[in-house]
Residue, then its C-alpha position, 0 to 999 in steps of 0.5 A: m172430327a168424324t161423327l160415330p155412325s148409329h149401332s142397328a142391330f142391322p148394320d149397314e154398308t157406311d157403317d160396314l166401310l167404317f170398321r174396315e177403315q178402322c180396323r187398316r189405320q189399326m194394322q198401321r201401328p206397330l204389333e208392340a202399341r196394338m199389344k199394349y192398346g188392343f188389351c182392357r185392363v181390369s182388376r179383380p179385387g180378391l182376385d189378383a192377391p194371392a197367387s195361388r188358393v186350394f179349398p178342400s170342396t166346391r161349397a168351400y170355394r163358393e162358400w169363399c166367391a160368395a164372401n170375397l168378390p162383389a157380383y160384378l164379377g159373375y162369381q156370385a151363385a145364380p138367384l133360386e128362382 
C-alpha cells in the first residue's frame, strides 16, 4: 500500500509527480463516476428544508440565521472586537 506524501508549504517534485499521477488515474474513470464522487454533500440544517424564504429586512434575515443555523455554517454575526 502506498503511503501519502507529507504536506508542506513547498511541495517537492515527488509530491508534484504523485499528484499528477493521481489526476491521470482519475481522468480514466467515466465522467459519471467522477461527478458522483467528486463532490462532498453536506447537510445544511435549516437551509435545506424549505424551498424559499423571504425576509422583510436584512436585520430579520440575520436574526433568523442567528436563531436557526449552526455556527459552523458561517452565517453568524462576526464578534465585536
